[in-house]
BALOBA-1460 file (C-alpha; in Angstrom, 3 decimals):
// residues 63
<rec num="1" residu="m" x="53.722" y="117.190" z="101.139"/>
<rec num="2" residu="l" x="55.163" y="114.327" z="103.437"/>
<rec num="3" residu="a" x="56.092" y="112.702" z="100.096"/>
<rec num="4" residu="e" x="58.596" y="115.111" z="99.164"/>
<rec num="5" residu="i" x="60.147" y="115.496" z="102.334"/>
<rec num="6" residu="a" x="60.514" y="111.841" z="102.277"/>
<rec num="7" residu="i" x="62.100" y="111.872" z="98.547"/>
<rec num="8" residu="i" x="64.628" y="115.131" z="99.533"/>
<rec num="9" residu="a" x="66.115" y="113.433" z="103.191"/>
<rec num="10" residu="f" x="66.508" y="110.268" z="101.022"/>
<rec num="11" residu="a" x="68.201" y="111.917" z="98.146"/>
<rec num="12" residu="f" x="70.573" y="113.846" z="100.714"/>
<rec num="13" residu="i" x="71.121" y="110.509" z="102.584"/>
<rec num="14" residu="a" x="72.064" y="109.063" z="99.226"/>
<rec num="15" residu="f" x="74.526" y="111.734" z="98.434"/>
<rec num="16" residu="a" x="76.271" y="111.955" z="101.828"/>
<rec num="17" residu="r" x="76.569" y="108.497" z="101.728"/>
<rec num="18" residu="y" x="78.288" y="108.995" z="97.880"/>
<rec num="19" residu="l" x="80.373" y="111.267" z="99.328"/>
<rec num="20" residu="s" x="82.004" y="109.705" z="102.285"/>
<rec num="21" residu="i" x="81.960" y="106.304" z="100.943"/>
<rec num="22" residu="r" x="84.445" y="108.236" z="97.950"/>
<rec num="23" residu="h" x="86.497" y="110.036" z="100.486"/>
<rec num="24" residu="y" x="87.257" y="107.251" z="102.997"/>
<rec num="25" residu="g" x="87.113" y="104.411" z="100.386"/>
<rec num="26" residu="p" x="89.909" y="102.185" z="98.691"/>
<rec num="27" residu="h" x="92.626" y="104.342" z="97.582"/>
<rec num="28" residu="p" x="94.763" y="103.777" z="94.695"/>
<rec num="29" residu="p" x="98.327" y="102.662" z="95.749"/>
<rec num="30" residu="n" x="100.753" y="106.085" z="95.790"/>
<rec num="31" residu="p" x="103.060" y="105.196" z="93.059"/>
<rec num="32" residu="h" x="105.620" y="107.340" z="95.095"/>
<rec num="33" residu="s" x="105.601" y="105.618" z="98.127"/>
<rec num="34" residu="v" x="108.774" y="103.488" z="99.495"/>
<rec num="35" residu="a" x="107.228" y="99.992" z="98.879"/>
<rec num="36" residu="a" x="106.268" y="100.969" z="95.229"/>
<rec num="37" residu="i" x="109.455" y="102.381" z="94.627"/>
<rec num="38" residu="r" x="111.732" y="99.244" z="96.486"/>
<rec num="39" residu="a" x="109.054" y="96.991" z="94.375"/>
<rec num="40" residu="r" x="109.786" y="98.844" z="91.034"/>
<rec num="41" residu="l" x="114.052" y="98.460" z="91.701"/>
<rec num="42" residu="e" x="113.229" y="94.600" z="92.899"/>
<rec num="43" residu="g" x="111.793" y="94.134" z="89.053"/>
<rec num="44" residu="e" x="114.266" y="96.184" z="87.247"/>
<rec num="45" residu="k" x="117.102" y="93.830" z="89.166"/>
<rec num="46" residu="r" x="115.027" y="90.785" z="87.827"/>
<rec num="47" residu="v" x="114.763" y="91.820" z="84.159"/>
<rec num="48" residu="a" x="118.737" y="93.321" z="84.219"/>
<rec num="49" residu="a" x="119.571" y="89.436" z="85.580"/>
<rec num="50" residu="a" x="117.718" y="88.074" z="82.534"/>
<rec num="51" residu="a" x="119.110" y="89.987" z="80.173"/>
<rec num="52" residu="r" x="122.658" y="89.756" z="81.426"/>
<rec num="53" residu="l" x="121.650" y="85.599" z="81.709"/>
<rec num="54" residu="a" x="120.254" y="85.773" z="78.454"/>
<rec num="55" residu="a" x="123.632" y="87.717" z="77.388"/>
<rec num="56" residu="s" x="126.051" y="84.921" z="78.129"/>
<rec num="57" residu="r" x="123.771" y="82.277" z="76.988"/>
<rec num="58" residu="l" x="124.177" y="83.620" z="73.525"/>
<rec num="59" residu="s" x="128.118" y="84.557" z="73.576"/>
<rec num="60" residu="a" x="128.672" y="81.102" z="75.283"/>
<rec num="61" residu="h" x="127.021" y="79.241" z="72.145"/>
<rec num="62" residu="p" x="127.331" y="80.995" z="69.079"/>
<rec num="63" residu="m" x="125.572" y="80.286" z="65.931"/>
């Protein structure tokens, strides 16, 4: 009888800890946050600048 109560209590505590860790644990970054949008725009600016540089190099030295 005591063993069953201990097992049920342990299972309840383990389940409660699992739920609290899942709720309060680390969350993935929000792709719609201002910081994420700014980082994405900065990345797109870098890609565009690299593409312009490559295009200017190709047009400056035709094969």
